C-alpha positions in Angstrom: -86.4 42.3 -13.2 -83.2 41.7 -11.2 -82.8 44.1 -8.3 -79.4 45.6 -7.4 -79.7 45.5 -3.7 -76.0 45.9 -2.9 -73.3 43.7 -1.6 -73.5 42.1 1.9 -70.3 42.0 4.0 -68.8 38.5 4.1 -68.4 37.1 7.6 -66.2 34.4 9.1 -67.1 30.8 8.3 -65.9 29.0 11.4 -65.1 25.3 11.6 -68.2 24.8 13.7 -70.4 26.4 11.1 -68.7 24.5 8.3 -69.4 21.2 10.1 -73.0 22.1 10.7 -73.5 22.9 7.0 -71.7 19.7 5.9 -74.0 17.6 8.2 -77.1 19.4 7.1 -76.3 18.8 3.4 -75.2 15.2 4.0 -71.9 15.9 2.3 -73.5 16.2 -1.2 -73.4 19.0 -3.8 -76.7 20.8 -3.6 -76.7 21.4 -7.3 -75.8 18.1 -8.9 -76.1 15.8 -5.9 -72.7 14.0 -6.0 -71.0 12.8 -2.8 -68.2 15.2 -2.0 -64.7 14.4 -0.8 -62.2 16.7 0.9 -60.9 19.3 -1.5 -63.6 18.8 -4.1 -66.1 21.4 -2.8 -66.6 24.9 -1.6 -69.2 26.6 0.6 -71.4 28.6 -1.7 -74.0 31.3 -1.0 -77.4 30.4 -2.5 -78.1 34.0 -3.2 -74.8 35.7 -3.9 -73.6 38.3 -1.5 -73.1 40.7 -4.4 -76.9 40.3 -5.1 -77.9 41.1 -1.6 -77.8 37.5 -0.1 -77.2 37.1 3.6 -74.1 35.6 5.2 -76.1 33.2 7.3 -76.0 29.4 7.5 -79.4 29.1 5.7 -77.9 30.9 2.7 -74.8 28.7 2.5 -74.6 25.3 0.9 -72.0 22.8 -0.3 -71.3 22.7 -4.0 -68.7 20.8 -6.0 -66.1 23.0 -7.7 -67.5 22.6 -11.3 -71.0 23.5 -10.2 -69.7 26.4 -8.1 -67.8 27.8 -11.1 -70.9 27.8 -13.2 -73.0 29.4 -10.5 -70.5 32.1 -9.8 -70.3 32.9 -13.5 -74.1 33.3 -13.6 -74.1 35.4 -10.4 -71.6 37.8 -12.0 -73.7 38.0 -15.1 -76.8 38.8 -13.0 -74.9 41.4 -11.1 -73.6 43.1 -14.2 -77.1 43.1 -15.7 -78.6 44.6 -12.4 -75.9 47.3 -12.5 -76.8 48.1 -16.2 -80.5 48.2 -15.3 -79.9 50.5 -12.4 -77.7 52.9 -14.4 -80.3 53.0 -17.2 -83.0 53.7 -14.6 -81.0 56.6 -13.2 -80.2 57.9 -16.6 -76.5 57.1 -16.4 -74.9 56.0 -19.6 -71.8 54.1 -20.2 -68.9 55.7 -22.0 -69.5 56.1 -25.7 -65.9 56.9 -26.6 -64.3 54.5 -29.0 -61.7 52.0 -27.8 -58.2 53.0 -28.7 -57.3 51.8 -32.1 -60.8 50.1 -32.5 -62.9 50.0 -35.6 -64.4 53.5 -34.9 -61.1 55.1 -34.0 -59.4 57.6 -36.3 -56.1 55.9 -35.5 -54.8 52.5 -36.5 -52.1 50.5 -34.8 -49.8 48.7 -37.2 -48.2 45.3 -36.5 -44.8 46.9 -35.9 -46.4 49.0 -33.1 -46.5 52.3 -34.9 -49.7 54.4 -34.8 -50.9 56.0 -38.0 -54.1 57.8 -39.1 -56.8 55.7 -40.9 
């Protein structure tokens, strides 16, 4: 089960810290292993801050932009799941009201913008 442990505050990543991380990782993406060039990478948290990861150098790595995009997408999905699980555990339910003009609404929006009963 994924635990919602809260978001860690993001600190400042100084040039000195960036250089130390670059040297530690040998200038390679830690997900796919390609050699990185200027402008092709970001510094990524191994465990996302929104999932309770720390903002320390041992939790930061280099990733190419395509790998970082995929990882960030997965991190957001995990965070959303953790929030749903926490809400369910606490007995909090999401809104059950229908979306405006959705399939379960008693109103229908026509192409011309007018709103009529179903």
